[in-house]
N, C-alpha and C positions, 0 to 999 in steps of 0.2 A: 262396391269396389273391392278389389282384392289387392292386398299388399304383397310385395315380393319378400318372402321370408329370409332372403339372404341379407337384407338391410333392415331388419327389425332391431329395435333397441329396447332392452329391458333393464330395470333397476336391479342390480346385483345385490343379493343379500336381503332384499325385500320379499316378503311372502305375499306379494300382490296377486299372484295367479296360482294359488295352491292347488286348484282342481284342474288346471289346463291339461297337463299330461295324463293324470289319472282318468279324467273324463274321456280323453282320446283313447286310452288303452281299454277302458271298460266298455266303451260304445263303438269300438273300431268298425265292426261289421255294419252297423247302422250308418255311421258317419261316412264310410266309403261309398254308400249308395246315394248320399245326399250331396257330396262335394266331389270335385274333380281331383283335387290334390290337397296336400297338407297346408298350403298357403291359404286356400279358401277356408279350411277349418279354422286356422289360426286367426284370420281376419274376421270371420263370423263370430268366433268366441270373444275376441277382444272388443268388437263392436257391441255385442250383447252386454258386455260388462263396462261399457262406456270408457274404454281405454284405447281405442284405435285413433291414432292421429297420424297424419302423413308428413313426411319431410317436405321442405320447400321444393316445389316441382322443378326448380332450376338446379337443385343439388344432385338429385338422382336422375340420371338420364339413360335412356335406352340407346345402346350402340346402334341397333338396327334402325330405330326410328328417328333418333335425334343427332347422331354423328354421321351417318351415311346420307349423302345428298339424295333427294328424291329422284326416281326414275324419270328421265334418262340421264340426268346429270351425274348419277353414281358411276357411270362408265368413264367419265372424264375427270371428276373431282375426287381428291383424296378425302377420306373421312376426317372430320375435325372434332376437337373437344369443345363443346359449347362453353361460353363464359359462365362462371360461377359453378360449374359442375364439380362435385366432390366425389361422386360415385358413378361409375359407368356400369350399367347392368347388361350382361350378355345373356340373352335368352333365345331359345330356338336353335337354329343350326350353326350360327357363327360363334366361335369361341375366341378368346384373346389370341392364342397362337395363330389361328386362321386369319384374324383381322390384321395382325402384324405382317403376315406373309402376303396378304391380299387374296385370300381364298375363303371358301365356305359359303354356305347359303345357297339359295336357289339361283338359277342362271340370271333371272331378271333383277335379283338383288346383288348384282356384281359388287365386289368389295375390292377397291384399289388398296395396295399396301399402305398400312398405317404405322410407319416406324415410330411415331410419337408415343405409341402405346408401350414401347420397350421401356420408357422412362417410368412407367407406372405399374408394369406387370412383372412380377418376380416369381 
């Protein structure tokens, strides 16, 4: 499992992962042949060092998969914020300004305007 590096949490001031960045820099050419992106490297590194834990799955939700209604309901239902969600992750083609306006994404992943996002996006 790969974590989304936009929502990682680290202990500030703790030298818990002293080799994380230097290992990445030293072995960049090899690492880039082994993983697709930095999130995969970060997840693998933390897992190997027994430090990878995930947020409660109800806290971090995917706008694309958990806020937008499934096809074909996405054509008639406005995306909603799931109960208990603390972080909404935007990955792929849809970005917050697109979601607010009701655009972005592939034709079949139609996004109705989501004005509720204005309260959370600055």
